[in-house]
N, C-alpha and C positions, 0 to 999 in steps of 0.2 A: 504493500500500500504506500509506504513512505517513498520507496524508490520510484514508483509510478508517478506519485505526486511531484516528486523532485524533477522528473523528466518533463512533466507538463509545464512546470514553472520555468524550466530552462528555455522553453520556446519563447517566453516573454522577453528573454534577454538576448538581443541580437546586436553584436558589436557593430556591424555595418550600419544598422538602423540607428543605433545610439550615436555613431559618428555623424550621421546625416542630421540628426536632431541638433547636435552640438554646432555643426556648421551653420544651420539655419538660425540658431539662437544668436550666434556671434555676428550675424549680418550677411551671411553668404547664402543666397538662394540661387546662385549660378550653378546650373547643372551642365557638365561638359562631357563630351564623348570623343572618341577617336583621337586624333593627334593632339588636340588641345588638352585632353585629359592626360595623355602620355607626357606632355611637356611638364605638367604639374607633378606627376609621379616622379619623373626623372629629377626634376629640381629638388623636390622634397627629400627623395632618397639620397641625392648627392649631398644635401645639407647635413643629413644625419650621418652619412659615412664620413664626411669631412670632420665632424665633431668626434666621431669614434676614433678616427686616425689621430687627431691632435690630443685626445685624452689618453690614448693607449700607447702612442709611439712618440710623437714629437709635437709639442705646443709651439705655435708660431709666435713671433714677437707680438707684444700686446696690441699695437695699432693694426698690424696685419690681421691678427685673429679677429679683432673687433670689426674690421672693415669687411672681411669675408662673411662673418656672421650677419652683419647688418645688410650687406648686399643680397645674400640669399633671402633674408626675411622680407626685404622690400620687394624683391622680385616675386616671391610667392604671394605676398599680400595683394599686389595689383593683378595677379593672375587669378586669384581665388575670390576676392571680395569685390563686389560691384560698387559703383559710385554711390548708390543708395539702395535700400532694401525694396523688395517688391517688384523688381524688374523682370524676374523670372528668365534671366538670360540663358540661352543655350550655346552661346559661344562668347569668346573674349573679344570685346570691341577693340577697334584699332587704337584708341587713345590709351587703353589700359596696357596694351602690348608695348606702346612707347614708354609709358611710365615704368613698366616692369624692366625694360631695357635700361632706362635711366637709373633705376634703383640698383641694378647690377653694376652699372658703370661707376656709381658713386663709391662702391666698394673697391672696384678695380683701380680707380684713379689714385686712391690712397696707397695701394701697393706700388703703382708706377712711380709715384713721387716720394716713396718712403725714405730713400736715401737723403733727399733734400728737405724732408718735412720739417725738421727742427728749424732750419733757416727761413722757412716760409711763414712761420708764426710771427706775425708782426710785420712781415715784408712779402706779402703775396703778390703774384702777378694777376693780370685781368682774368685769365682762365681759372685760376684758383678761386677768385671771388665769385665768378659765375657759378662754378660747381658748388661752392659753399652755399649760395642761395638755393640752388636746385636741391641740394641734400636736405637742407632745413625744411623746405616746402614739402618734399617727398615724405620725410619723417612725420610731419604734422598731418598730412593727408592720409598716410597709412594708419596713423593712430586714430584719426577720426573714423576711418572705416572699420577698424578692428575693435577699438576700445570705446569710442564714443566722443562726443563733442566736449564734455567738461574738461578733460585733461588738455585738449588742444586750446581751449579758451584760456585756461590757466597759464599755459606756456606763452600764449600771445601777450597776456597781461604782464608776465614777468619780463618778456623782451621789450614791451612798451615801457616798462619801468626803467630798464637799462638805457633806453634811448632818451627818455625824458629828463634824465639827470642833467643838471645845469642848464635846463631850458627855461625860458622866461615867458610870461604872459605878454600879450601885446600892450602897447603904451596905454590905450584907452581902458585897459583892465588893470592898470597899476604897475606894469613891468615887474611884477613879483615873480619869484621862482615858482614854477608849476608844482614841484614837490615840496612838501613840508621840510623844514630844516632838519628835522630829526632823521629823515630817511633820504635826504638828498645826497648826490654823489657827483662825480666829475662828468658823467655822461659819455655815451658812445654812439657812433654812427651805425646805421643799419648794416653797412658792409663790415664794420669792425665786429659787430655782434655775430653775423653769419660766419665770418672767418674764424672767430674764436670757437664757435660751436662745432665747426667741421674740421678745422686743421689742428686744433689743440687736443690734448688728452684730458681736458676738464669740461668738455661740453657733451656733444652727442656720444663721443668715444670715451667718456669719463667712467667713473666707478660703476654706475648702474649697468651700462652695456658690457663692461669688462666682466662683471660678475655673471651676467647673462650668458656671455660667450664662453666663459671658462667653467662655470659651475652649473648654472640653472638649466641650460639646454640638456646637458647630459643626464641630469636627474629627471627632467620631463621625458626624455627618451626612455629612460629606465621604466618610468610609469607606463609608457605606451607598450613596452615589451611585456610588462607584467599583465597588462590588460589583454593583449593578444594571446599570450600563453595560457590565459584562463585564470590568472591569480585574482583578478578583480571579482569574477564570479565566485571564486572559491572563498574570498573574504566574506561575501554576502551569505553564502551557504553556511559557512562556519559560524558566523555571528547569529544567523537564524537558528541553527541547531543548538547554540549555547543559551540564548535568551528568548527565542521565539515563543516558547510555551508560557512564559511569564506574563503577567498583566501588561497589556499594551506591547506584547512581544515584538511584532514587526517594527514598531517605532524604535524600540530599544536596539533591535538588530540594525536598523538604519543608522543609528548613532554610532554603534560599534564599527560597522563596516565602513562608514564614511570616515571615521577616525583612522582606520587602518589604511584606506586608500588615499585619504587626504594627506597623510603624513609623507607621501612620496609623489603625489600628483602635481602639487604646486599651483593648482587652479581650482578655485571653489566652484566655478561653473562646470568644468569637466567632471569634477567629483560629484556634483549634484546630478548630472545627467547619467553618469556611470552607475551610481548606486540607486538613484531615485527611480530609474526605469523599472527596477525590480521591486524596490521596497514600498514605494508609494501606493501601487495597486493593492499590495497586501495590507497596508495600514487602512486603506479605505474599506477593504473587505471585512475587517473586524470591527468597523464602526467609527474610525476617525473621520471627522469632517474633511472634505477635500482640501480646503485652505489650511487646515491644521496639519494634515499629512504632508503637504508641500512645505509648510513652515518648519516642521521638524527636520526635514531633509536640508533645508536652507541653513539652519543653525549648525547642524552636524557637519555639513560640507564646508562651510566657511571657517568653522573652528579648526578644521583639519590643517589650516595654514599655520596654526600655532604649534602643531605637533612636530617634533623632530622626526626624521633627519632633515627634510627639505624646508619646512616652515614657510611655504609659499615663496621661496627664493630669498626671503629676507635674512635668513641666518648667514648667508654668504656675504650679502651686502653689509650686514651688521659687523661681521668680522673685519671687513675692509675699512669701514668707518671708524671702528673703535680700537682696532689693533688687538682685540681679544681673540684667542684661538677659537676656531669654529666649534671644536668639540666642547669647549667650556660653555659656549653659548647654547649649544644643543642640550647639554646637561642642565643648565640653569632654567631653560624653558620647559623641561620635562614635567616638573611638579606642578607649575601653574597650568600647563596644558591638560594634565590628568584631572586636576581640580575643575577645570573648565568643562571637560567632558562629563565629569561626575555631576556637575550642576545641570547640564542638559539632560542627562539620564534621569535625574531626580525630577526635573520639571516634566518630563515625559511620563514618569510613573504617576505623578500627581494628576496629570491630565487624564490618564487612563483610569485612575481611581475615581475621579470626579464623575466620570460618565460610565463607570463600571464596564470598561472595555477589556475583555479577556484576551488571551494569547491564542496561538495556533495549537490545536491538540497535539500532544507529543507523538501520537501514532502517525501523524502526517509529516513528521520531520525525520530526516536522516540523522543518525547519531554522529556526534563530533568525531568519534573514533573512526567510523567508516569513512568520513570525509577526509580525515588526515591520512588514513591508510591508503586511500586511492589517489589523493591529490595534494597531500601534505608537502610533497617535494617542491611545490610552487612557492612555499614560504622560504625555502632555503636561500634564494637570492637576497631576501630582506634580512634574514639572519646574517648572511655573509657581509652585507654592507655595514651592519652595526658592528660586527666583529672587526672588520677591517678598519673602521673609523676608530674603534677603541685601541687598535694596534698602532694608531698614529699614522696610518696611510693618509695621504691627502684626499680630500673629498672627491677630487677629479678622478684619481686612480681607483678609489674605492667604488665609485659609481660605475666606472668602466668595467671593473672586474665583476660587479654585480650584474651588469648587462650581459657580459660574456657567460656568467653562470646561468642566467635565465635562459639564454639561447641554448646552451649545451644541455642543461637538465631537461628542458622541454623537448628538444630534438631527440636526445638519447632515449628518453622515456617513451615517447611516441613510437619511435622506430622499433624499439624492443618489443613493445606491446603488439605492434602490427606483425612483426616477424622477427623473432628473437635473434636468430643466427645472423641475418643480414644487418639487423639493427646494431648488434654488438660489434660487428666488423666496421660499420660506418662510424661508430663511436670511437673505436681504436684509431681509425684513420684521422679523425678530428683531433684526437690527443696528439698523434704523431705530427699532424699539420701545425698544431700550436707550437710544438717544440721546434719544428723546422722554421716556422715564422720567426721565432726568437733568434735562431742561429743566422738566418739569411737576411731578415728585414728589420731586425731590432725590435720585434714585438716583445712586450714586457714578459719577463720570465714567469710572472705570477699566472699568466693566462694558461700555461701548461698545467700548473697545479690546480687551477680552477677546473679545467677540462677533465683532468684525472679524477678530481673529487666528484664532479658531476657524474662521471661514469660509475663510480662506486655507489653513489646514492641512487642512480637510475637502476642499478642492479637490485639494490635493497627494495625499492618501491615496486620493481617488477615482481619480486618474490611476494611482497605483501599483497599486490593486486591479484596474484594467483590464488591466494588463500582466502581473500575477503571479497565477497561479491559487492559490486558497486559500479559507479560510473567510471568509465575509462579515461585515459589521459586525453588531453586536448590535442587536436591535430596541430603539428608545427612543421613547416617546411619553408621553401623559398618564398611562396606566396605570403605566408604569415610574417616572414622576416621583412619583406618589402612593405607589407601593410603597417607593421610597427614603425618602420623608418618613416613612412609617409605621414602616419598619424602623429608621431612625435614631433616632426617638423611643423605640422599644422597647429598642434597644441601650443607650440612655443611662440606663435606669431603675436598673440596679445601681450605676452610678457616682454618680447623683444621691442615691440612698438612702445609699450609703457616705459621701459627702461631707457630707450633712446630719447623720448620726450622728457622723461624725468632728468636726463642728463642736461637738457636745455635749462631746466629749472635750477639745478644745482650750479650750472655754468653761470647763470645770472647772479646767483648768490655769491659765487666766487669773484666775479668781475666787480660787483658793486659793494661787497662787504655787508650785505643785507643781514646775514645770520647774526653776527654779534650785535648789530643795531637793534633788531627785533627782540633778541634775548634781553637786552637792557630795558627796552620799553615794557616788556612783559613783567619783569621784576619790579619796575617802578609802579606799574599799574596795580600789581598785587601787593604792593607795599612790602615786598620780600617775605610774604607769608606763604609757607610751603603749601598749605592746603588750598589756598587760592590759586597758586601757580599750577597745581595739579588739576584743579577744576577748569581753569582756562585752557590748559593743554588738552584735557579730555574733550571739551566742547569744540576746540579747534580741530582735533583729529576727526571727530564725528562729522562736523560740518564740511570740512575740506575733503574728507573721504567719500562723501556722497557722490557716486558716479565715477570715482577714480578707482583704478585697480589698487589693491592693497600695497603692492610693491611701490607704486608711485607715491601713494600716501605716505608710506614709511620714509621714503627717500627725502621728500620735501620736509616733513616734520622733524626728521632726524637732523636736518640741517638748520631748521629754524627754531623748533621748540625744545628739542633735547638739550641744547646748550644752557637754556634757562634753568632746567631741572638740575643739571650738573653744577651750575653756579650755586644752587641751594644745597649743595653737599649730598645730593642723591647719587648713589653709586652709578658709574657710567652705564653698566649693563642694565641696571634697574630702570634708568631713564629711557634707554632705547627700547627695552621690552615694553615699558609703559606706553610709549608712542605707538609701537607696533600693534599692541593688543587692541587699542581703540581704533586703529586703522582697520583692523579686521572687523570690529563691530560696525564700523561705518559701511562696510561692504554689505551689511544686512539692513541698512537704514532706508526705509521707504522715503520717497517714492522711487528713487533710482536704485534698483536692487536687482542686478543681473541674475544671481542665483535664483531669486524668486520667479523671474520670468521663465527660467528653465524648468523649475519644479511645478509651477502653476500650469504650464502646458501639459505636463505629464498627468497632473492631478485633475485637470480640467476645472481649474478654480480661477478666481480673480487674482491677478498678480499683486495688486496692492494689498489685498487682504492676506495673501500668502506672505508677502514681505513683512507685514505687521506681526504675523504669528512667528516668523523666523526671528525677528528682532526680539520678540518677547521671550522665546526660548533661549536666545543668546544672553539675555539680560540676567540670567541666573548667576552668571559670574561677573556682573557689571562692576562690582567693588573689588574684584581680585587684584587688579593692578595697584590700587591704593594699598592693599594688604602687603604686596611684596615690596613696595616702596617704603612703607613704614617698617616692614620686617624683612630685611634682606635674607633671612634664613630660608624663606620660601623659594628663593632662587639660588640657594647654596652659596651665598656671597658673604657669609659671616664666618671668618676663619676661626673665631674664638668659641663658636658654639659646639656643644657636644652632640653626639648622636641623639641622646634623649631629648635635648632641647629642640633639635630640628624636628624630631618626631612629634613632640607636643605642639610645636608651631603649626605643622601641617594638619594635625588633628583639630586644633581650634579653628584654623582657617576652613577646614571641611565643614565643621558645625556652623560656622558663620555663613557659608555659602548655602547650606541647607535651610537655615533660618531665612535668608534673603529670598530663596526660591519659593518658600511657603508664602512669603509676603506677596510675591508677584502672582502666584497662582491663587492666593487667598484660600488655601486649603492645606490641611495636613491629613487628619483622619476624617474630618468633616469640614464644612464651609466655615471660614473665619468670620468672626465678628470684628467690630472696630478695635476692641481691646487686644485681640490676638495679633492683628496687623501692626498695631503700634509696638507691641512687645517684640514682634519679629524684626521690625526695623531696628529697634534699640539693641536687640541681641546681636544682629549682624554688624552694626556700627562699632560696638564696644569690642567685638572679637577681631576687628581689623588690626588693632595694635596689640602685639603680643607682649602684654604686661600681665603678671600673674593676677593682680587684683581686677583688671578689666576682664580677663578671661573668666574669672570666677563669677563676676556679675553677668557676663554673657551666657555662661552655662546655666546659671540660676534662672535667668529670664527664659531661656529656651526650655528648661525643665518645666517652668510654670506653664508655658504654652502647651507642652505635651500633656500635662495634667488636665488643663482646661479642655483640650480637644478630646481626651479620653472620657472626661465627664460628659461632655456634650454628645459624644457618640453613644454612650450608654443611655443617656436621657432620650436620644432620638429613636432608640430601638423600639420604644413603646408607642411611637407616633405612627399614624397611618402612612402607607407607602407614598401616597400622593403628596402629603405634607413634606416628607423628607425630600422628595424630588424637587418640590418648589424651593425648598431651602437651599438646594445645591445649584439651582439654575443660575 
C-alpha cells in the first residue's frame, strides 16, 4: 500500500515541469525549439563546464574569471528572458540576439585588454568608455528582466547620487548645493562612473560578482546535480516519512525538506518550486487552506538561505567583507538557523492544532529505513561537502568534489542496478579515468579518491537494494548530466545579475565614501542607543529588501548599516548576520514577494494572501537577531563561555522563540486571551538577554501561560463543541 502510494505521489513531481514553472515565474515565457534551443543548451552547459574546470583544475585571475562568468550570464539572460512577460515568444528576436552578443563581448573585451587594464583605470580611451557604458546598461537591463525593477531603480539612484555630488541648483533657486552637506561629495561625470564600474575591480567586477564567480555558481550547480540525481525528491520523501504522520505532517515535512534543500540551493524561489510542487498539494489534502499551505512553503524556503553551507550565497560574501573564515561563519549561523526552523515548525504545529489538522496515516508512508536503504546514497555528497569543509578544504574545492561525488555515486549506482557486471566495469573505468586525468591534465588528486569511494558505496547500496524491496535508483547518464549543467547555469542567472548590480551599489559607496557618512548619521539619529540602532537597521533591511534579492540586500546593508552596529561594539559577525537575517525576512515581505508568487501558483491561492501567511510564519523568529546581538553565545562568539553556559543560552532562546510564536498564533493549547498574549510578549522580550534573573522571570511568565492554557483547556472540555469552535475561530 505504502509503496503504491509513494509511486503515485512520484508522478506529481516532475523535474522538467518544475523547471518550466521556475522559468515562467522568473519572467521567461519564451519557448524555443530547434537550433535556438540548442544555442541555449550549449551556452549553459559551457558555462557550467567552465566553472567545473576552474574549480577543479585551475582558477583564472580574478578579473578574467569574473569577466567570463558575467559574459556567459549576460548572454544566457538575453537568450532566455524576453523584454517583458506575456509575449509568448517562440523564437529569439533579433534585438535580443544582438544584446546577447554584446553581453558576451563585454566579457571578452576584459580578457583582451587584461594586460593593460591597470593602466586604463583613470586613463581610458574612447572605446573603453563606450564599452563601459554598454556593460553598465546591459547589466541593468539583464537585472530588470531576471530580478525585477526595484534593484535597477536603486542602482540608478545610487549612480545619480554619485553624479550629483558638487552640483548646484540654478541661480533662481538659490545656487545651493543639490545634496545636503552631510552627504555631499566631490562628484563624478557619467563617463567616470561607467568607467569605474566596468574597468575597476570595485564596481561590477567587485566583491559580489567575484564571490558569485568563485563560490556561489559552483554551489548552485551542486544543487542542480542533487536535484537531477533525485536527492531533492529523496529529501521530501525522507522528511515525509519522518514527520508526515504527525499533526499537520505534510506542512512539517515541507519545512524539513525545504531546510535540507534550501541549505544548498541558494535560491528561495527555486527551493519553493522544488519542494512546494510536492508538499503543497499534500498540505491542502489534509485541510490546510491554500494560502496557508503556500505561506508555509514560502517561510520554509526563504529561511533555507540562513542555513549552512551555502546560506543563499551570503556566507561567501560575508567572509570576503569581514575577513572571517567561511567555516566560522557557517558554524556561527548554524544555531540561529536551527532556532529559526524550530520556530517555523512550532508555528506550523500551532496552526494544525488550531484547526485540528491530522497527518498522513502511517500505513500510507514508506519507512525512513527503506528510503535510506534504497536511496540513502544520494545524501553522501552532502555529507562529503560538510566533511571536506571541516577538513579545511576551500569551499570551491569542497563543492567541486561534492559534485564529482554526486555524479559518480548516481552513475555507478544506476549502472549497477541496471546490469551489475557492465555497471561495475564502467565504474572501474571512471576511477581509472580520474587517476589518468590527474596524471595527464592536472585534475585534482582528490577526484580519484572520490570516485573510488563512490564505487565502494555504490556496491554497498547495490547489496542493500537487493535485500530490501523499494524504489530503485534514479536514472543518470549523459542526458541527466547535461540537464544538470543547463539547469545550474539557468538557476544562477538571478544571482549573477543581482551581484553585478549590487557591485554598482557598492562601487558608488566606495567612490563617494557614503558608508561611513550614513553610519555616523544613523548613530546621531539614534543618539548612540544600541536598541534604537538595531531597530533602525531592522526596518531599513525590511524596507530596502522588499523586491530585492537577499544577496543584494545583504551587500548594500553590509556596506551601509553594519558599520553603524560595529561602531556600537556589536561583534563584527553578529552585525553582519543581523543585517543578513532581516534581509531574508524582507524576501517574504508583501506585496513584493517572489517566493509567494511561486507557491501561490502551485496552491492556486492569492499571492498577496500567501505572502502575508509566509511573513507570519517567518515572524516566529523575528526577535532572534536581537537575541544573538545581545548574547553572542548564540552565534558561538563568546570565547569565555563554557559549554553549559552556551547550552543554557540556546535553551532560553528556544523558550523565548516558543513564547513569541504562541503570541503570533494566539494559541498554545487553546485560543489566547489578552492576558496570555501580553504575558507571551513579556516572556519573549525578557528571554532575549541572557541574564540569569531575566531568564528566571521569562521562564516564570511562560510557566504561568502554560498553567492558564491548561486550565482553560480543561474548562472548555465541558462546553458544547460549537462553542469551542467559535472560541478558536
